[in-house]
C-alpha positions as MATLAB code, in Angstrom:
seq = 'MSRSMVTTCDICGVSKKDVNHWWIFWTDGVQLVIVSAADEKTAVALPDEYQDACGPKCLGTALDRWVSKGTFDVPKEHYE';
ca = [
      12.872  -10.925   -8.485;
      10.678   -7.710   -8.016;
       8.130   -7.771  -10.698;
       7.318   -4.342  -12.296;
       3.686   -3.114  -12.284;
       2.408   -0.608  -15.532;
       0.037    1.638  -14.627;
      -2.297    2.946  -17.552;
      -5.337    5.649  -18.362;
      -8.568    3.631  -17.859;
      -9.374    6.652  -20.375;
      -7.603    6.599  -23.377;
      -5.132    3.238  -22.345;
      -1.824    4.375  -22.006;
       0.782    3.418  -20.266;
       2.738    5.950  -16.981;
       6.177    7.237  -17.479;
       7.940    8.923  -15.324;
       5.070   11.669  -15.109;
       3.461   12.799  -11.611;
       0.360   14.154  -13.775;
      -1.752   11.752  -13.149;
      -5.363   11.739  -11.401;
      -6.252    8.855   -9.360;
     -10.530    9.217   -8.544;
     -12.980    6.788   -8.069;
     -16.805    7.258   -6.604;
     -19.002    6.069   -4.047;
     -21.262    6.275   -5.453;
     -22.209    9.728   -4.066;
     -19.917   11.580   -3.778;
     -16.719   11.636   -7.047;
     -13.052   11.153   -5.341;
     -10.138   13.175   -6.916;
      -6.471   12.620   -5.519;
      -3.510   13.582   -7.605;
      -1.669   10.362   -7.687;
       1.815   11.698   -6.822;
       0.634   12.321   -3.603;
       2.115    8.829   -1.240;
      -0.401    9.236    1.179;
      -2.935    8.567   -0.546;
      -1.440    5.288   -1.675;
      -2.821    4.175    1.609;
      -6.433    4.153    1.577;
      -6.789    4.087   -1.651;
     -10.211    1.718   -2.948;
     -10.483   -1.158   -5.185;
     -11.558    0.431   -7.449;
      -9.873    3.435   -7.847;
      -9.342    4.543  -11.722;
      -6.827    6.050  -13.204;
      -6.559    9.017  -15.046;
      -2.844   10.194  -17.209;
      -4.282   14.175  -16.948;
      -6.313   16.131  -16.930;
      -8.580   16.573  -20.545;
      -8.730   12.957  -19.499;
     -10.093   13.453  -15.621;
     -12.765   15.400  -17.507;
     -13.869   13.111  -19.447;
     -13.752   10.869  -16.684;
     -15.769   14.052  -15.094;
     -18.095   13.998  -18.466;
     -19.753   10.665  -18.358;
     -19.467   10.830  -14.181;
     -21.566   13.453  -14.734;
     -24.069   12.803  -17.795;
     -24.598    9.120  -17.270;
     -23.723    8.515  -13.901;
     -20.661    5.627  -15.048;
     -17.114    5.535  -15.769;
     -17.288    3.374  -18.189;
     -15.569    3.728  -21.110;
     -17.635    2.315  -24.993;
     -16.207   -1.364  -26.243;
     -16.013    0.128  -29.671;
     -12.495    2.487  -27.794;
     -10.869   -0.851  -27.013;
     -11.884   -2.445  -30.694;
];
């Protein structure tokens, strides 16, 4: 029996469907790395702390948080 993994956007919380405009991003504290989730070759080298963005708007939100606050953390009230 196989188990399916549901991917959700770490910015807005939407679940991934059958679309390929998702992005994967992470930082080592100095550099921000952004790759297309459609590029299967990158999946092998992903760090444990990577995050998913469902499209350009959420990727832009993540970039804005990282540039202005130095973190991708979502405010607690976002989920309440």
